[in-house]
MARDREN-778673 format. One line per field, with one value per residue (C-alpha): x, y, z; residue number from 1. Coordinates in nm, 4 decimals. Example, Ala and Ser with C-alpha at 12.3 -4.5 7.8 and 13.67 -1.06 7.14 Angstrom:
2
xx <- c(1.2300/1.3670)
yy <- c(-0.4500/-0.1060)
zz <- c(0.7800/0.7140)
pos <- c(1/2)
END
This chain:
254
xx <- c(-6.8274/-6.8413/-6.6889/-6.4111/-6.3327/-6.3635/-6.1022/-5.8420/-5.8764/-5.7908/-5.4703/-5.3863/-5.4075/-5.2364/-4.9182/-4.9356/-4.8954/-4.5933/-4.4252/-4.4678/-4.2656/-4.0238/-3.9436/-3.9174/-3.7137/-3.4991/-3.4222/-3.3563/-3.1117/-2.9800/-2.9672/-2.7649/-2.5211/-2.4903/-2.4911/-2.0686/-1.7717/-1.5175/-1.1455/-0.9384/-1.2265/-0.9178/-0.6532/-0.3595/-0.1901/0.1681/0.2094/0.5910/0.6591/0.5890/0.2535/-0.0662/-0.2421/-0.4251/-0.6501/-0.9605/-1.1176/-1.4802/-1.6104/-1.9344/-2.1073/-2.4361/-2.5739/-2.6078/-2.3986/-2.3657/-2.3278/-2.1290/-2.0204/-1.7345/-1.7553/-1.5082/-1.6338/-1.4659/-1.5438/-1.5618/-1.5861/-1.8202/-1.7199/-2.0203/-1.8950/-2.1593/-2.0495/-2.0565/-1.9106/-1.8672/-1.8489/-1.3993/-1.3660/-1.1593/-0.8592/-0.8807/-0.8782/-1.0668/-0.9904/-1.2839/-1.5462/-1.7936/-1.8379/-2.0526/-1.9305/-1.9691/-2.1729/-1.9009/-1.6409/-1.4063/-1.3132/-0.9944/-1.0527/-0.7762/-0.7477/-0.5257/-0.4682/-0.3834/-0.4984/-0.2838/-0.2510/-0.1278/0.0402/-0.2312/-0.4280/-0.7059/-0.9774/-1.1626/-1.4565/-1.4614/-1.8384/-1.9004/-2.2437/-2.4663/-2.6973/-2.9999/-3.1438/-3.5089/-3.6962/-4.0518/-4.1308/-4.2016/-4.3352/-4.1156/-3.9424/-3.5657/-3.2737/-2.9204/-2.6781/-2.3276/-2.0086/-1.7351/-1.3550/-1.1781/-0.8842/-0.6502/-0.3964/-0.1195/0.1351/0.5218/0.6042/0.2156/0.1475/-0.2051/-0.1668/-0.4230/-0.5495/-0.8006/-0.9921/-1.2967/-1.4120/-1.7615/-2.0252/-2.4122/-2.7395/-2.5527/-2.3053/-1.9380/-1.8502/-1.5156/-1.3233/-1.0376/-0.8408/-0.5708/-0.2441/-0.1384/-0.0931/-0.3140/-0.5881/-0.6322/-0.8292/-0.9809/-1.0347/-0.7504/-0.6705/-0.7808/-0.9542/-0.9540/-1.1673/-1.1839/-1.4992/-1.3821/-1.2133/-1.3701/-1.1660/-1.2747/-1.0571/-1.2422/-1.0656/-1.0090/-1.3589/-1.5362/-1.4398/-1.4658/-1.8507/-1.9563/-1.7737/-1.9758/-1.7234/-1.3553/-1.1834/-1.0110/-0.9363/-0.6051/-0.5934/-1.0015/-1.1350/-1.3453/-1.7106/-1.7191/-1.9907/-2.0099/-2.2391/-2.1216/-2.0684/-2.3381/-2.1977/-2.0862/-2.4343/-2.6371/-2.4398/-2.2232/-2.0386/-1.7525/-1.8702/-1.8419/-1.5779/-1.3111/-1.3368/-1.0454/-1.0339/-0.7181/-0.6098/-0.3832/-0.1898/-0.1583/-0.1807/0.1008)
yy <- c(1.9971/1.6658/1.4536/1.7053/1.7105/1.3512/1.3267/1.5780/1.3826/1.0788/1.2462/1.3793/1.0504/0.9235/1.1894/1.0593/0.7229/0.7765/0.9876/0.7009/0.4092/0.6698/0.7522/0.3681/0.3288/0.6080/0.4160/0.1058/0.2937/0.4076/0.0596/-0.0544/0.2384/0.1751/-0.2219/-0.2822/-0.2055/-0.4375/-0.3703/-0.4325/-0.4178/-0.5643/-0.8349/-0.9481/-1.2080/-1.3793/-1.7049/-1.7669/-1.4448/-1.6712/-1.4117/-1.6721/-1.4838/-1.1688/-1.0457/-0.8904/-0.6580/-0.6438/-0.3478/-0.3703/-0.0339/-0.1053/-0.0887/-0.4592/-0.8117/-0.8948/-1.2850/-1.3493/-1.6419/-1.6395/-1.7883/-1.8090/-1.8222/-1.8203/-1.5494/-1.6504/-1.2990/-1.3415/-1.1060/-0.8917/-0.8653/-1.0846/-1.2616/-1.6283/-1.6865/-2.0957/-2.2556/-2.2746/-2.3247/-2.5964/-2.3368/-2.1031/-2.1905/-1.9253/-1.8088/-1.8107/-1.9109/-1.7981/-1.5135/-1.3312/-1.0034/-0.7393/-0.4214/-0.1708/-0.4401/-0.5262/-0.9710/-0.9898/-1.3215/-1.4263/-1.6224/-1.8632/-1.9620/-2.3350/-2.4196/-2.4988/-2.2078/-2.2250/-2.0200/-1.7333/-1.5373/-1.6127/-1.4257/-1.4997/-1.3416/-1.3055/-1.2580/-1.1710/-1.2556/-1.1546/-1.4667/-1.3828/-1.3886/-1.4857/-1.1750/-1.2095/-0.8509/-0.6011/-0.7098/-1.0241/-0.8415/-0.8397/-0.6989/-0.8571/-0.7820/-0.9285/-0.7726/-0.9376/-0.8473/-0.8767/-1.1486/-1.2199/-1.4656/-1.3829/-1.6061/-1.5276/-1.1966/-1.0574/-0.8863/-0.7466/-0.6442/-0.4756/-0.3832/-0.2343/-0.3292/-0.3176/0.0052/0.1243/0.3221/0.2627/0.4131/0.6783/0.4462/0.3479/0.0057/-0.1576/-0.5001/-0.5139/-0.8502/-0.9027/-1.1234/-1.1168/-1.3365/-1.1483/-0.9258/-0.5813/-0.2815/-0.0390/0.1797/0.4071/0.4719/0.7746/0.6679/0.8645/0.8203/0.9797/1.0394/1.0954/1.4869/1.4974/1.3379/1.2917/1.1728/1.0712/1.0989/0.7764/0.9039/0.8755/0.5553/0.4317/0.5589/0.4744/0.1031/-0.1000/-0.4163/-0.3182/-0.6507/-0.8127/-1.1745/-1.2734/-1.4230/-1.3412/-1.0430/-0.7837/-0.6491/-0.2545/0.0319/0.3644/0.6374/0.8864/1.2316/1.4593/1.6404/1.3319/1.1565/1.4252/1.3593/1.6976/1.7529/1.6324/1.2807/1.1315/0.8899/0.6301/0.5416/0.5035/0.4187/0.4227/0.3312/0.6235/0.3909/0.0216/-0.0638/-0.2689)
zz <- c(1.2749/1.5277/1.2296/1.1976/1.6225/1.6514/1.3345/1.5078/1.8633/1.6441/1.5019/1.8142/2.0120/1.7134/1.7769/2.1308/2.0108/1.8172/2.0895/2.3316/2.0707/1.9886/2.3420/2.4294/2.1362/2.2478/2.6273/2.4380/2.2764/2.5724/2.7685/2.4883/2.4974/2.8446/2.8889/2.8855/2.7502/2.5422/2.4364/2.2171/1.9501/1.7360/1.8312/1.5993/1.7005/1.5181/1.6440/1.4579/1.7044/2.0077/2.0174/2.0615/2.3084/2.4008/2.6836/2.6388/2.9307/2.9936/3.1891/3.3664/3.3671/3.4927/3.8427/3.8274/3.7632/3.4625/3.3447/2.9793/2.7938/2.5719/2.2600/1.9554/1.5665/1.2403/0.9787/0.6445/0.3823/0.0722/-0.2387/-0.1751/0.1778/0.3452/0.6120/0.7946/1.1163/1.2108/1.5738/1.5989/1.9396/1.9559/1.7484/2.0896/2.4731/2.6274/2.9666/3.1666/2.9073/3.1404/3.3851/3.6671/3.6383/3.9684/3.9248/3.8278/3.7825/3.5254/3.3878/3.2108/2.9421/2.7631/2.4680/2.3244/1.9603/1.9420/1.6457/1.2871/1.0804/0.7081/0.4974/0.5054/0.7818/0.9312/1.0643/1.3562/1.6283/1.9815/2.0657/2.4107/2.4812/2.7974/2.9293/2.9758/3.3110/3.4043/3.5874/3.6768/3.7454/3.4678/3.1390/3.0802/2.7761/2.8257/2.6181/2.5635/2.3978/2.2688/2.1419/1.8935/1.8962/1.5381/1.5944/1.2725/1.3045/1.0633/0.9516/0.8923/0.6843/0.6320/0.4049/0.2232/-0.1665/-0.2899/-0.6401/-0.7676/-1.1117/-1.2914/-1.2116/-1.3871/-1.2748/-1.2846/-1.1772/-0.9612/-0.8107/-0.8700/-0.8534/-0.8750/-0.7396/-0.4892/-0.5119/-0.2392/-0.3827/-0.0622/0.2773/0.5234/0.5526/0.3820/0.4424/0.2742/0.5919/0.7172/0.3008/0.1202/-0.2409/-0.5392/-0.8219/-1.1971/-1.4418/-1.7785/-1.6313/-1.3470/-1.0213/-0.6721/-0.3727/-0.0647/0.2682/0.5176/0.7297/0.3870/0.3258/0.6859/0.6588/0.3010/0.2971/0.5473/0.4897/0.4348/0.4980/0.2128/0.2778/0.1337/-0.2127/-0.2595/-0.5085/-0.3312/-0.4843/-0.3607/-0.4080/-0.3099/-0.3975/-0.6876/-0.5477/-0.6430/-0.9438/-1.1179/-0.9663/-1.1723/-1.4915/-1.5271/-1.8506/-1.7112/-1.5949/-1.8741/-2.0207/-1.8701/-1.4880/-1.2927/-0.9139/-0.6697/-0.3201/-0.2611/0.0556/0.0716/-0.2901/-0.4804)
pos <- c(1/2/3/4/5/6/7/8/9/10/11/12/13/14/15/16/17/18/19/20/21/22/23/24/25/26/27/28/29/30/31/32/33/34/35/36/37/38/39/40/41/42/43/44/45/46/47/48/49/50/51/52/53/54/55/56/57/58/59/60/61/62/63/64/65/66/67/68/69/70/71/72/73/74/75/76/77/78/79/80/81/82/83/84/85/86/87/88/89/90/91/92/93/94/95/96/97/98/99/100/101/102/103/104/105/106/107/108/109/110/111/112/113/114/115/116/117/118/119/120/121/122/123/124/125/126/127/128/129/130/131/132/133/134/135/136/137/138/139/140/141/142/143/144/145/146/147/148/149/150/151/152/153/154/155/156/157/158/159/160/161/162/163/164/165/166/167/168/169/170/171/172/173/174/175/176/177/178/179/180/181/182/183/184/185/186/187/188/189/190/191/192/193/194/195/196/197/198/199/200/201/202/203/204/205/206/207/208/209/210/211/212/213/214/215/216/217/218/219/220/221/222/223/224/225/226/227/228/229/230/231/232/233/234/235/236/237/238/239/240/241/242/243/244/245/246/247/248/249/250/251/252/253/254)
END
């Protein structure tokens, strides 16, 4: 009986520990949500039309000052969707490059493209990073946050030309490639996607695509590989789920 009571107490203690851990994570997530706001989250520039600058606004919704610094990074997207970010501050002028934003106040950050754009679009990220402030009180643990604003610098007459190829299924997953023969970045988001497996047909809404595809960008002159889970009826091997596989983008494909 004594061992049983000790086991129950041990289990109860373990449950309390997990409750405390869950509460800590909830507080961290709440802090992240209430850190600060950056708008807009996506910017398009067209230097040939005189549109080589934009303004980003940082809203400090905290009850304490917010120190931030701005850095511009070139965004390189691989075929599998992995991304590499390279310093590109020499291609932009940012003003101010650092700011101390008072509680409840906003700060406008102006970015200006001064690079030499070629014949195809380039992608960048303007990274807004909170600068950590040393504090002696508390646990010594400090959480800082950063936001990335996507910036696309477009050439004259920008256009993405997306085409789907090499569609197939394996292990409950639909796999296909999307090539962009245009001079601008293409996006799977904002489009519906239809795929057929034999006589079965499934349509994914733009919201579905946005949920299932983590990185929807297709750079100009590049080919991306995508994978999304098959519809449940197809994944379970229904009678109609055999035969040729076809994928179509219902908007934006040429």
